[in-house]
Structure formats: structure tokens, C-alpha cells
HTML snippet that shows the backbone in 3Dmol.js (N, CA, C, O; Angstrom):
<script src="https://3Dmol.org/build/3Dmol-min.js"></script>
<div id="view" style="width:600px;height:400px;position:relative"></div>
<script>
const pdb = `
ATOM      1  N   MET A   1     -57.057 -36.054 -24.510  1.00  0.00           N
ATOM      2  CA  MET A   1     -57.863 -34.862 -24.645  1.00  0.00           C
ATOM      3  C   MET A   1     -58.821 -35.011 -25.830  1.00  0.00           C
ATOM      4  O   MET A   1     -60.018 -34.753 -25.708  1.00  0.00           O
ATOM      5  N   LEU A   2     -58.280 -35.430 -26.975  1.00  0.00           N
ATOM      6  CA  LEU A   2     -59.125 -35.581 -28.153  1.00  0.00           C
ATOM      7  C   LEU A   2     -60.136 -36.712 -27.997  1.00  0.00           C
ATOM      8  O   LEU A   2     -61.247 -36.636 -28.521  1.00  0.00           O
ATOM      9  N   ARG A   3     -59.746 -37.758 -27.276  1.00  0.00           N
ATOM     10  CA  ARG A   3     -60.659 -38.873 -27.055  1.00  0.00           C
ATOM     11  C   ARG A   3     -61.870 -38.429 -26.244  1.00  0.00           C
ATOM     12  O   ARG A   3     -62.985 -38.896 -26.479  1.00  0.00           O
ATOM     13  N   ILE A   4     -61.654 -37.535 -25.298  1.00  0.00           N
ATOM     14  CA  ILE A   4     -62.738 -37.081 -24.429  1.00  0.00           C
ATOM     15  C   ILE A   4     -63.538 -35.955 -25.073  1.00  0.00           C
ATOM     16  O   ILE A   4     -64.769 -35.987 -25.076  1.00  0.00           O
ATOM     17  N   MET A   5     -62.842 -34.959 -25.617  1.00  0.00           N
ATOM     18  CA  MET A   5     -63.502 -33.752 -26.130  1.00  0.00           C
ATOM     19  C   MET A   5     -63.823 -33.799 -27.625  1.00  0.00           C
ATOM     20  O   MET A   5     -64.677 -33.048 -28.098  1.00  0.00           O
ATOM     21  N   GLY A   6     -63.143 -34.677 -28.375  1.00  0.00           N
ATOM     22  CA  GLY A   6     -63.354 -34.741 -29.817  1.00  0.00           C
ATOM     23  C   GLY A   6     -62.378 -33.843 -30.548  1.00  0.00           C
ATOM     24  O   GLY A   6     -61.653 -33.069 -29.924  1.00  0.00           O
ATOM     25  N   PRO A   7     -62.356 -33.941 -31.861  1.00  0.00           N
ATOM     26  CA  PRO A   7     -61.415 -33.156 -32.656  1.00  0.00           C
ATOM     27  C   PRO A   7     -61.800 -31.684 -32.687  1.00  0.00           C
ATOM     28  O   PRO A   7     -62.957 -31.337 -32.451  1.00  0.00           O
ATOM     29  N   PRO A   8     -60.822 -30.809 -32.980  1.00  0.00           N
ATOM     30  CA  PRO A   8     -61.145 -29.389 -33.101  1.00  0.00           C
ATOM     31  C   PRO A   8     -62.045 -29.148 -34.308  1.00  0.00           C
ATOM     32  O   PRO A   8     -61.954 -29.844 -35.319  1.00  0.00           O
ATOM     33  N   GLY A   9     -62.898 -28.169 -34.184  1.00  0.00           N
ATOM     34  CA  GLY A   9     -63.801 -27.809 -35.272  1.00  0.00           C
ATOM     35  C   GLY A   9     -64.524 -26.521 -34.943  1.00  0.00           C
ATOM     36  O   GLY A   9     -64.303 -25.936 -33.882  1.00  0.00           O
ATOM     37  N   PRO A  10     -65.382 -26.074 -35.837  1.00  0.00           N
ATOM     38  CA  PRO A  10     -66.084 -24.804 -35.626  1.00  0.00           C
ATOM     39  C   PRO A  10     -66.905 -24.774 -34.338  1.00  0.00           C
ATOM     40  O   PRO A  10     -67.093 -23.712 -33.744  1.00  0.00           O
ATOM     41  N   ARG A  11     -67.393 -25.935 -33.907  1.00  0.00           N
ATOM     42  CA  ARG A  11     -68.199 -25.983 -32.682  1.00  0.00           C
ATOM     43  C   ARG A  11     -67.427 -26.561 -31.500  1.00  0.00           C
ATOM     44  O   ARG A  11     -67.986 -26.774 -30.424  1.00  0.00           O
ATOM     45  N   ASN A  12     -66.125 -26.814 -31.714  1.00  0.00           N
ATOM     46  CA  ASN A  12     -65.286 -27.397 -30.678  1.00  0.00           C
ATOM     47  C   ASN A  12     -63.920 -26.705 -30.707  1.00  0.00           C
ATOM     48  O   ASN A  12     -62.955 -27.223 -31.269  1.00  0.00           O
ATOM     49  N   LEU A  13     -63.865 -25.546 -30.099  1.00  0.00           N
ATOM     50  CA  LEU A  13     -62.682 -24.685 -30.150  1.00  0.00           C
ATOM     51  C   LEU A  13     -61.612 -25.137 -29.157  1.00  0.00           C
ATOM     52  O   LEU A  13     -61.902 -25.403 -27.991  1.00  0.00           O
ATOM     53  N   TYR A  14     -60.379 -25.218 -29.638  1.00  0.00           N
ATOM     54  CA  TYR A  14     -59.226 -25.492 -28.791  1.00  0.00           C
ATOM     55  C   TYR A  14     -58.338 -24.252 -28.780  1.00  0.00           C
ATOM     56  O   TYR A  14     -58.024 -23.702 -29.836  1.00  0.00           O
ATOM     57  N   VAL A  15     -57.939 -23.818 -27.606  1.00  0.00           N
ATOM     58  CA  VAL A  15     -57.001 -22.697 -27.455  1.00  0.00           C
ATOM     59  C   VAL A  15     -55.737 -23.250 -26.812  1.00  0.00           C
ATOM     60  O   VAL A  15     -55.778 -23.763 -25.694  1.00  0.00           O
ATOM     61  N   PHE A  16     -54.615 -23.146 -27.516  1.00  0.00           N
ATOM     62  CA  PHE A  16     -53.325 -23.610 -27.003  1.00  0.00           C
ATOM     63  C   PHE A  16     -52.536 -22.376 -26.589  1.00  0.00           C
ATOM     64  O   PHE A  16     -52.256 -21.493 -27.399  1.00  0.00           O
ATOM     65  N   ASN A  17     -52.191 -22.337 -25.324  1.00  0.00           N
ATOM     66  CA  ASN A  17     -51.676 -21.131 -24.696  1.00  0.00           C
ATOM     67  C   ASN A  17     -50.148 -21.087 -24.627  1.00  0.00           C
ATOM     68  O   ASN A  17     -49.579 -20.950 -23.544  1.00  0.00           O
ATOM     69  N   GLY A  18     -49.497 -21.201 -25.758  1.00  0.00           N
ATOM     70  CA  GLY A  18     -48.055 -20.992 -25.856  1.00  0.00           C
ATOM     71  C   GLY A  18     -47.190 -22.085 -25.275  1.00  0.00           C
ATOM     72  O   GLY A  18     -47.664 -23.121 -24.810  1.00  0.00           O
ATOM     73  N   ASP A  19     -45.890 -21.806 -25.320  1.00  0.00           N
ATOM     74  CA  ASP A  19     -44.843 -22.721 -24.842  1.00  0.00           C
ATOM     75  C   ASP A  19     -44.910 -24.074 -25.543  1.00  0.00           C
ATOM     76  O   ASP A  19     -44.751 -25.116 -24.907  1.00  0.00           O
ATOM     77  N   PHE A  20     -45.144 -24.058 -26.847  1.00  0.00           N
ATOM     78  CA  PHE A  20     -45.274 -25.286 -27.634  1.00  0.00           C
ATOM     79  C   PHE A  20     -43.944 -26.006 -27.791  1.00  0.00           C
ATOM     80  O   PHE A  20     -43.892 -27.234 -27.737  1.00  0.00           O
ATOM     81  N   VAL A  21     -42.867 -25.250 -27.987  1.00  0.00           N
ATOM     82  CA  VAL A  21     -41.576 -25.868 -28.324  1.00  0.00           C
ATOM     83  C   VAL A  21     -40.819 -26.345 -27.095  1.00  0.00           C
ATOM     84  O   VAL A  21     -39.759 -26.957 -27.228  1.00  0.00           O
ATOM     85  N   ASP A  22     -41.326 -26.087 -25.927  1.00  0.00           N
ATOM     86  CA  ASP A  22     -40.667 -26.469 -24.683  1.00  0.00           C
ATOM     87  C   ASP A  22     -41.239 -27.789 -24.168  1.00  0.00           C
ATOM     88  O   ASP A  22     -41.601 -27.899 -22.997  1.00  0.00           O
ATOM     89  N   ARG A  23     -41.320 -28.787 -25.048  1.00  0.00           N
ATOM     90  CA  ARG A  23     -41.938 -30.054 -24.689  1.00  0.00           C
ATOM     91  C   ARG A  23     -40.947 -31.206 -24.754  1.00  0.00           C
ATOM     92  O   ARG A  23     -41.305 -32.307 -25.175  1.00  0.00           O
ATOM     93  N   GLY A  24     -39.716 -30.969 -24.346  1.00  0.00           N
ATOM     94  CA  GLY A  24     -38.710 -32.029 -24.359  1.00  0.00           C
ATOM     95  C   GLY A  24     -38.254 -32.343 -25.767  1.00  0.00           C
ATOM     96  O   GLY A  24     -38.136 -31.447 -26.604  1.00  0.00           O
ATOM     97  N   ALA A  25     -37.999 -33.602 -26.027  1.00  0.00           N
ATOM     98  CA  ALA A  25     -37.448 -34.026 -27.319  1.00  0.00           C
ATOM     99  C   ALA A  25     -38.473 -33.962 -28.449  1.00  0.00           C
ATOM    100  O   ALA A  25     -38.116 -34.200 -29.603  1.00  0.00           O
ATOM    101  N   TRP A  26     -39.723 -33.651 -28.156  1.00  0.00           N
ATOM    102  CA  TRP A  26     -40.778 -33.628 -29.168  1.00  0.00           C
ATOM    103  C   TRP A  26     -41.338 -32.231 -29.407  1.00  0.00           C
ATOM    104  O   TRP A  26     -42.472 -32.096 -29.866  1.00  0.00           O
ATOM    105  N   GLY A  27     -40.574 -31.202 -29.110  1.00  0.00           N
ATOM    106  CA  GLY A  27     -41.048 -29.831 -29.304  1.00  0.00           C
ATOM    107  C   GLY A  27     -41.371 -29.510 -30.745  1.00  0.00           C
ATOM    108  O   GLY A  27     -42.383 -28.869 -31.032  1.00  0.00           O
ATOM    109  N   LEU A  28     -40.519 -29.951 -31.653  1.00  0.00           N
ATOM    110  CA  LEU A  28     -40.739 -29.678 -33.070  1.00  0.00           C
ATOM    111  C   LEU A  28     -41.999 -30.386 -33.567  1.00  0.00           C
ATOM    112  O   LEU A  28     -42.805 -29.793 -34.284  1.00  0.00           O
ATOM    113  N   GLU A  29     -42.165 -31.636 -33.190  1.00  0.00           N
ATOM    114  CA  GLU A  29     -43.356 -32.384 -33.605  1.00  0.00           C
ATOM    115  C   GLU A  29     -44.623 -31.792 -33.000  1.00  0.00           C
ATOM    116  O   GLU A  29     -45.666 -31.762 -33.653  1.00  0.00           O
ATOM    117  N   THR A  30     -44.540 -31.327 -31.770  1.00  0.00           N
ATOM    118  CA  THR A  30     -45.688 -30.675 -31.135  1.00  0.00           C
ATOM    119  C   THR A  30     -46.074 -29.415 -31.901  1.00  0.00           C
ATOM    120  O   THR A  30     -47.248 -29.191 -32.194  1.00  0.00           O
ATOM    121  N   LEU A  31     -45.079 -28.597 -32.220  1.00  0.00           N
ATOM    122  CA  LEU A  31     -45.322 -27.369 -32.971  1.00  0.00           C
ATOM    123  C   LEU A  31     -45.915 -27.679 -34.346  1.00  0.00           C
ATOM    124  O   LEU A  31     -46.859 -27.013 -34.768  1.00  0.00           O
ATOM    125  N   LEU A  32     -45.384 -28.669 -35.044  1.00  0.00           N
ATOM    126  CA  LEU A  32     -45.893 -29.024 -36.371  1.00  0.00           C
ATOM    127  C   LEU A  32     -47.324 -29.552 -36.316  1.00  0.00           C
ATOM    128  O   LEU A  32     -48.134 -29.226 -37.184  1.00  0.00           O
ATOM    129  N   LEU A  33     -47.640 -30.353 -35.319  1.00  0.00           N
ATOM    130  CA  LEU A  33     -49.000 -30.857 -35.166  1.00  0.00           C
ATOM    131  C   LEU A  33     -49.986 -29.714 -34.926  1.00  0.00           C
ATOM    132  O   LEU A  33     -51.049 -29.663 -35.545  1.00  0.00           O
ATOM    133  N   LEU A  34     -49.629 -28.808 -34.034  1.00  0.00           N
ATOM    134  CA  LEU A  34     -50.519 -27.677 -33.745  1.00  0.00           C
ATOM    135  C   LEU A  34     -50.674 -26.768 -34.962  1.00  0.00           C
ATOM    136  O   LEU A  34     -51.771 -26.286 -35.241  1.00  0.00           O
ATOM    137  N   ALA A  35     -49.583 -26.533 -35.683  1.00  0.00           N
ATOM    138  CA  ALA A  35     -49.652 -25.706 -36.895  1.00  0.00           C
ATOM    139  C   ALA A  35     -50.525 -26.380 -37.958  1.00  0.00           C
ATOM    140  O   ALA A  35     -51.296 -25.709 -38.643  1.00  0.00           O
ATOM    141  N   ALA A  36     -50.405 -27.700 -38.097  1.00  0.00           N
ATOM    142  CA  ALA A  36     -51.229 -28.424 -39.070  1.00  0.00           C
ATOM    143  C   ALA A  36     -52.707 -28.328 -38.712  1.00  0.00           C
ATOM    144  O   ALA A  36     -53.549 -28.116 -39.584  1.00  0.00           O
ATOM    145  N   TRP A  37     -53.021 -28.483 -37.432  1.00  0.00           N
ATOM    146  CA  TRP A  37     -54.414 -28.318 -37.002  1.00  0.00           C
ATOM    147  C   TRP A  37     -54.922 -26.919 -37.300  1.00  0.00           C
ATOM    148  O   TRP A  37     -56.046 -26.744 -37.770  1.00  0.00           O
ATOM    149  N   ARG A  38     -54.091 -25.927 -37.026  1.00  0.00           N
ATOM    150  CA  ARG A  38     -54.482 -24.531 -37.267  1.00  0.00           C
ATOM    151  C   ARG A  38     -54.770 -24.299 -38.750  1.00  0.00           C
ATOM    152  O   ARG A  38     -55.727 -23.608 -39.098  1.00  0.00           O
ATOM    153  N   LEU A  39     -53.942 -24.877 -39.621  1.00  0.00           N
ATOM    154  CA  LEU A  39     -54.155 -24.726 -41.062  1.00  0.00           C
ATOM    155  C   LEU A  39     -55.377 -25.510 -41.541  1.00  0.00           C
ATOM    156  O   LEU A  39     -56.124 -25.037 -42.398  1.00  0.00           O
ATOM    157  N   ALA A  40     -55.577 -26.692 -40.994  1.00  0.00           N
ATOM    158  CA  ALA A  40     -56.684 -27.545 -41.429  1.00  0.00           C
ATOM    159  C   ALA A  40     -58.030 -27.074 -40.893  1.00  0.00           C
ATOM    160  O   ALA A  40     -59.044 -27.171 -41.584  1.00  0.00           O
ATOM    161  N   VAL A  41     -58.042 -26.565 -39.663  1.00  0.00           N
ATOM    162  CA  VAL A  41     -59.298 -26.170 -39.012  1.00  0.00           C
ATOM    163  C   VAL A  41     -59.098 -24.795 -38.351  1.00  0.00           C
ATOM    164  O   VAL A  41     -59.105 -24.700 -37.124  1.00  0.00           O
ATOM    165  N   PRO A  42     -58.920 -23.740 -39.144  1.00  0.00           N
ATOM    166  CA  PRO A  42     -58.606 -22.427 -38.554  1.00  0.00           C
ATOM    167  C   PRO A  42     -59.682 -21.900 -37.611  1.00  0.00           C
ATOM    168  O   PRO A  42     -59.380 -21.134 -36.697  1.00  0.00           O
ATOM    169  N   GLU A  43     -60.935 -22.303 -37.823  1.00  0.00           N
ATOM    170  CA  GLU A  43     -62.008 -21.838 -36.941  1.00  0.00           C
ATOM    171  C   GLU A  43     -62.093 -22.652 -35.657  1.00  0.00           C
ATOM    172  O   GLU A  43     -62.887 -22.329 -34.774  1.00  0.00           O
ATOM    173  N   GLY A  44     -61.277 -23.715 -35.539  1.00  0.00           N
ATOM    174  CA  GLY A  44     -61.346 -24.576 -34.369  1.00  0.00           C
ATOM    175  C   GLY A  44     -60.084 -24.597 -33.519  1.00  0.00           C
ATOM    176  O   GLY A  44     -60.058 -25.232 -32.464  1.00  0.00           O
ATOM    177  N   VAL A  45     -59.026 -23.901 -33.971  1.00  0.00           N
ATOM    178  CA  VAL A  45     -57.756 -23.928 -33.247  1.00  0.00           C
ATOM    179  C   VAL A  45     -57.184 -22.519 -33.161  1.00  0.00           C
ATOM    180  O   VAL A  45     -57.051 -21.825 -34.169  1.00  0.00           O
ATOM    181  N   VAL A  46     -56.847 -22.107 -31.937  1.00  0.00           N
ATOM    182  CA  VAL A  46     -56.192 -20.821 -31.698  1.00  0.00           C
ATOM    183  C   VAL A  46     -54.839 -21.115 -31.049  1.00  0.00           C
ATOM    184  O   VAL A  46     -54.760 -21.852 -30.067  1.00  0.00           O
ATOM    185  N   LEU A  47     -53.783 -20.534 -31.604  1.00  0.00           N
ATOM    186  CA  LEU A  47     -52.438 -20.695 -31.048  1.00  0.00           C
ATOM    187  C   LEU A  47     -51.964 -19.346 -30.515  1.00  0.00           C
ATOM    188  O   LEU A  47     -51.857 -18.374 -31.264  1.00  0.00           O
ATOM    189  N   LEU A  48     -51.685 -19.298 -29.232  1.00  0.00           N
ATOM    190  CA  LEU A  48     -51.165 -18.084 -28.614  1.00  0.00           C
ATOM    191  C   LEU A  48     -49.677 -18.278 -28.332  1.00  0.00           C
ATOM    192  O   LEU A  48     -49.281 -19.285 -27.746  1.00  0.00           O
ATOM    193  N   ARG A  49     -48.870 -17.336 -28.740  1.00  0.00           N
ATOM    194  CA  ARG A  49     -47.429 -17.443 -28.539  1.00  0.00           C
ATOM    195  C   ARG A  49     -47.103 -17.219 -27.071  1.00  0.00           C
ATOM    196  O   ARG A  49     -47.577 -16.262 -26.460  1.00  0.00           O
ATOM    197  N   GLY A  50     -46.293 -18.103 -26.512  1.00  0.00           N
ATOM    198  CA  GLY A  50     -45.848 -17.966 -25.135  1.00  0.00           C
ATOM    199  C   GLY A  50     -44.437 -17.415 -25.073  1.00  0.00           C
ATOM    200  O   GLY A  50     -43.799 -17.215 -26.106  1.00  0.00           O
ATOM    201  N   ASN A  51     -43.948 -17.171 -23.872  1.00  0.00           N
ATOM    202  CA  ASN A  51     -42.599 -16.634 -23.728  1.00  0.00           C
ATOM    203  C   ASN A  51     -41.535 -17.645 -24.154  1.00  0.00           C
ATOM    204  O   ASN A  51     -40.409 -17.251 -24.457  1.00  0.00           O
ATOM    205  N   HIS A  52     -41.860 -18.930 -24.183  1.00  0.00           N
ATOM    206  CA  HIS A  52     -40.867 -19.933 -24.570  1.00  0.00           C
ATOM    207  C   HIS A  52     -40.663 -19.996 -26.076  1.00  0.00           C
ATOM    208  O   HIS A  52     -39.810 -20.751 -26.542  1.00  0.00           O
ATOM    209  N   GLU A  53     -41.411 -19.235 -26.842  1.00  0.00           N
ATOM    210  CA  GLU A  53     -41.174 -19.116 -28.271  1.00  0.00           C
ATOM    211  C   GLU A  53     -40.266 -17.932 -28.604  1.00  0.00           C
ATOM    212  O   GLU A  53     -40.155 -17.548 -29.769  1.00  0.00           O
ATOM    213  N   SER A  54     -39.633 -17.364 -27.616  1.00  0.00           N
ATOM    214  CA  SER A  54     -38.684 -16.262 -27.855  1.00  0.00           C
ATOM    215  C   SER A  54     -37.311 -16.827 -28.203  1.00  0.00           C
ATOM    216  O   SER A  54     -37.033 -18.000 -27.954  1.00  0.00           O
ATOM    217  N   VAL A  55     -36.463 -15.992 -28.776  1.00  0.00           N
ATOM    218  CA  VAL A  55     -35.107 -16.416 -29.136  1.00  0.00           C
ATOM    219  C   VAL A  55     -34.355 -16.914 -27.907  1.00  0.00           C
ATOM    220  O   VAL A  55     -33.722 -17.969 -27.953  1.00  0.00           O
ATOM    221  N   ALA A  56     -34.417 -16.171 -26.818  1.00  0.00           N
ATOM    222  CA  ALA A  56     -33.670 -16.543 -25.609  1.00  0.00           C
ATOM    223  C   ALA A  56     -34.139 -17.892 -25.055  1.00  0.00           C
ATOM    224  O   ALA A  56     -33.315 -18.758 -24.763  1.00  0.00           O
ATOM    225  N   CYS A  57     -35.431 -18.073 -24.911  1.00  0.00           N
ATOM    226  CA  CYS A  57     -35.944 -19.315 -24.319  1.00  0.00           C
ATOM    227  C   CYS A  57     -35.734 -20.516 -25.225  1.00  0.00           C
ATOM    228  O   CYS A  57     -35.418 -21.602 -24.738  1.00  0.00           O
ATOM    229  N   THR A  58     -35.901 -20.348 -26.536  1.00  0.00           N
ATOM    230  CA  THR A  58     -35.698 -21.493 -27.419  1.00  0.00           C
ATOM    231  C   THR A  58     -34.238 -21.906 -27.459  1.00  0.00           C
ATOM    232  O   THR A  58     -33.927 -23.067 -27.725  1.00  0.00           O
ATOM    233  N   THR A  59     -33.343 -20.966 -27.197  1.00  0.00           N
ATOM    234  CA  THR A  59     -31.918 -21.293 -27.129  1.00  0.00           C
ATOM    235  C   THR A  59     -31.598 -21.991 -25.812  1.00  0.00           C
ATOM    236  O   THR A  59     -30.949 -23.036 -25.805  1.00  0.00           O
ATOM    237  N   VAL A  60     -32.046 -21.422 -24.708  1.00  0.00           N
ATOM    238  CA  VAL A  60     -31.731 -21.945 -23.375  1.00  0.00           C
ATOM    239  C   VAL A  60     -32.418 -23.283 -23.112  1.00  0.00           C
ATOM    240  O   VAL A  60     -31.797 -24.194 -22.565  1.00  0.00           O
ATOM    241  N   TYR A  61     -33.677 -23.416 -23.489  1.00  0.00           N
ATOM    242  CA  TYR A  61     -34.452 -24.608 -23.138  1.00  0.00           C
ATOM    243  C   TYR A  61     -34.385 -25.732 -24.166  1.00  0.00           C
ATOM    244  O   TYR A  61     -35.059 -26.750 -24.007  1.00  0.00           O
ATOM    245  N   GLY A  62     -33.590 -25.569 -25.211  1.00  0.00           N
ATOM    246  CA  GLY A  62     -33.267 -26.701 -26.051  1.00  0.00           C
ATOM    247  C   GLY A  62     -33.918 -26.823 -27.406  1.00  0.00           C
ATOM    248  O   GLY A  62     -33.613 -27.772 -28.128  1.00  0.00           O
ATOM    249  N   PHE A  63     -34.808 -25.906 -27.798  1.00  0.00           N
ATOM    250  CA  PHE A  63     -35.424 -26.057 -29.107  1.00  0.00           C
ATOM    251  C   PHE A  63     -34.416 -25.866 -30.228  1.00  0.00           C
ATOM    252  O   PHE A  63     -34.483 -26.562 -31.241  1.00  0.00           O
ATOM    253  N   LEU A  64     -33.486 -24.939 -30.066  1.00  0.00           N
ATOM    254  CA  LEU A  64     -32.435 -24.756 -31.065  1.00  0.00           C
ATOM    255  C   LEU A  64     -31.633 -26.046 -31.205  1.00  0.00           C
ATOM    256  O   LEU A  64     -31.382 -26.500 -32.322  1.00  0.00           O
ATOM    257  N   GLY A  65     -31.235 -26.633 -30.096  1.00  0.00           N
ATOM    258  CA  GLY A  65     -30.491 -27.890 -30.127  1.00  0.00           C
ATOM    259  C   GLY A  65     -31.274 -29.009 -30.780  1.00  0.00           C
ATOM    260  O   GLY A  65     -30.712 -29.809 -31.527  1.00  0.00           O
ATOM    261  N   GLU A  66     -32.570 -29.072 -30.505  1.00  0.00           N
ATOM    262  CA  GLU A  66     -33.424 -30.096 -31.114  1.00  0.00           C
ATOM    263  C   GLU A  66     -33.478 -29.915 -32.628  1.00  0.00           C
ATOM    264  O   GLU A  66     -33.341 -30.886 -33.371  1.00  0.00           O
ATOM    265  N   ALA A  67     -33.676 -28.679 -33.092  1.00  0.00           N
ATOM    266  CA  ALA A  67     -33.733 -28.404 -34.530  1.00  0.00           C
ATOM    267  C   ALA A  67     -32.401 -28.737 -35.203  1.00  0.00           C
ATOM    268  O   ALA A  67     -32.384 -29.302 -36.296  1.00  0.00           O
ATOM    269  N   LEU A  68     -31.291 -28.391 -34.560  1.00  0.00           N
ATOM    270  CA  LEU A  68     -29.975 -28.699 -35.119  1.00  0.00           C
ATOM    271  C   LEU A  68     -29.738 -30.209 -35.167  1.00  0.00           C
ATOM    272  O   LEU A  68     -29.186 -30.716 -36.143  1.00  0.00           O
ATOM    273  N   ALA A  69     -30.147 -30.927 -34.131  1.00  0.00           N
ATOM    274  CA  ALA A  69     -29.954 -32.379 -34.089  1.00  0.00           C
ATOM    275  C   ALA A  69     -30.788 -33.083 -35.157  1.00  0.00           C
ATOM    276  O   ALA A  69     -30.342 -34.068 -35.745  1.00  0.00           O
ATOM    277  N   LYS A  70     -31.985 -32.586 -35.405  1.00  0.00           N
ATOM    278  CA  LYS A  70     -32.881 -33.257 -36.341  1.00  0.00           C
ATOM    279  C   LYS A  70     -32.644 -32.859 -37.795  1.00  0.00           C
ATOM    280  O   LYS A  70     -32.898 -33.653 -38.701  1.00  0.00           O
ATOM    281  N   TYR A  71     -32.155 -31.622 -38.031  1.00  0.00           N
ATOM    282  CA  TYR A  71     -32.028 -31.127 -39.403  1.00  0.00           C
ATOM    283  C   TYR A  71     -30.625 -30.720 -39.805  1.00  0.00           C
ATOM    284  O   TYR A  71     -30.400 -30.370 -40.964  1.00  0.00           O
ATOM    285  N   GLY A  72     -29.670 -30.755 -38.880  1.00  0.00           N
ATOM    286  CA  GLY A  72     -28.315 -30.302 -39.210  1.00  0.00           C
ATOM    287  C   GLY A  72     -28.200 -28.796 -39.048  1.00  0.00           C
ATOM    288  O   GLY A  72     -29.184 -28.112 -38.767  1.00  0.00           O
ATOM    289  N   SER A  73     -26.995 -28.293 -39.225  1.00  0.00           N
ATOM    290  CA  SER A  73     -26.739 -26.900 -38.864  1.00  0.00           C
ATOM    291  C   SER A  73     -27.441 -25.883 -39.760  1.00  0.00           C
ATOM    292  O   SER A  73     -28.071 -24.968 -39.230  1.00  0.00           O
ATOM    293  N   GLY A  74     -27.369 -25.990 -41.074  1.00  0.00           N
ATOM    294  CA  GLY A  74     -28.019 -24.992 -41.949  1.00  0.00           C
ATOM    295  C   GLY A  74     -29.534 -25.044 -41.878  1.00  0.00           C
ATOM    296  O   GLY A  74     -30.167 -24.064 -41.486  1.00  0.00           O
ATOM    297  N   PRO A  75     -30.135 -26.187 -42.254  1.00  0.00           N
ATOM    298  CA  PRO A  75     -31.596 -26.288 -42.196  1.00  0.00           C
ATOM    299  C   PRO A  75     -32.153 -26.154 -40.775  1.00  0.00           C
ATOM    300  O   PRO A  75     -33.233 -25.595 -40.581  1.00  0.00           O
ATOM    301  N   GLY A  76     -31.425 -26.660 -39.794  1.00  0.00           N
ATOM    302  CA  GLY A  76     -31.882 -26.572 -38.403  1.00  0.00           C
ATOM    303  C   GLY A  76     -32.013 -25.139 -37.935  1.00  0.00           C
ATOM    304  O   GLY A  76     -32.973 -24.793 -37.247  1.00  0.00           O
ATOM    305  N   ARG A  77     -31.057 -24.301 -38.303  1.00  0.00           N
ATOM    306  CA  ARG A  77     -31.152 -22.880 -37.940  1.00  0.00           C
ATOM    307  C   ARG A  77     -32.312 -22.207 -38.656  1.00  0.00           C
ATOM    308  O   ARG A  77     -32.961 -21.328 -38.089  1.00  0.00           O
ATOM    309  N   ALA A  78     -32.582 -22.607 -39.888  1.00  0.00           N
ATOM    310  CA  ALA A  78     -33.725 -22.043 -40.624  1.00  0.00           C
ATOM    311  C   ALA A  78     -35.041 -22.436 -39.965  1.00  0.00           C
ATOM    312  O   ALA A  78     -35.944 -21.608 -39.847  1.00  0.00           O
ATOM    313  N   VAL A  79     -35.160 -23.689 -39.534  1.00  0.00           N
ATOM    314  CA  VAL A  79     -36.349 -24.152 -38.818  1.00  0.00           C
ATOM    315  C   VAL A  79     -36.510 -23.360 -37.530  1.00  0.00           C
ATOM    316  O   VAL A  79     -37.605 -22.894 -37.215  1.00  0.00           O
ATOM    317  N   TRP A  80     -35.425 -23.208 -36.790  1.00  0.00           N
ATOM    318  CA  TRP A  80     -35.444 -22.491 -35.510  1.00  0.00           C
ATOM    319  C   TRP A  80     -35.858 -21.029 -35.700  1.00  0.00           C
ATOM    320  O   TRP A  80     -36.648 -20.506 -34.914  1.00  0.00           O
ATOM    321  N   ARG A  81     -35.337 -20.370 -36.727  1.00  0.00           N
ATOM    322  CA  ARG A  81     -35.646 -18.950 -36.961  1.00  0.00           C
ATOM    323  C   ARG A  81     -37.100 -18.738 -37.342  1.00  0.00           C
ATOM    324  O   ARG A  81     -37.666 -17.686 -37.043  1.00  0.00           O
ATOM    325  N   THR A  82     -37.709 -19.700 -37.987  1.00  0.00           N
ATOM    326  CA  THR A  82     -39.079 -19.538 -38.442  1.00  0.00           C
ATOM    327  C   THR A  82     -39.972 -19.651 -37.258  1.00  0.00           C
ATOM    328  O   THR A  82     -41.191 -19.546 -37.393  1.00  0.00           O
TER     329      THR A  82
END
`;
const viewer = $3Dmol.createViewer("view");
viewer.addModel(pdb, "pdb");
viewer.setStyle({}, {cartoon: {color: "spectrum"}});
viewer.zoomTo();
viewer.render();
</script>
């Protein structure tokens, strides 16, 4: 996508339409990448929360498990809650 369209910026807006954490074993990395883009280029990146960012979906579809596996029980729950 970036190779074809170029990086996000004021004249190149990207809108990400939710369900970021429901990306298999890389949900956390996907979320962190999108958040970093949003912080670095706020005028070029829009993040819309999807239904998979709810407590129920993140528990059922594995984001809680991913956070616990990568960070352990205490820090993993803190990552998940944020």
C-alpha cells in the first residue's frame, strides 16, 4: 500500500477503519504501528475504532492472549486495558 500510494501526510490521508487488534499474532504490532503513524503525522492518519477493539472481542478473538503471551500477566493486562 505504501509503495503504491506513498507515506501518510497532509496531502496523503490514510483512514484505518477499525479492527486493528484482530490481525492474528501481530495485532499488537499493527496497533503500535498505526498509533505511531497517528502521533507522527496526525494530519495524515485517521484511526476509527472498530467493534473488535471492545472488551468482549479482544478477549474472544485473542488480543488479550497475545498481550499476556508477549508481556506476562501483569503488564499484559495493562497493555490490553489501554
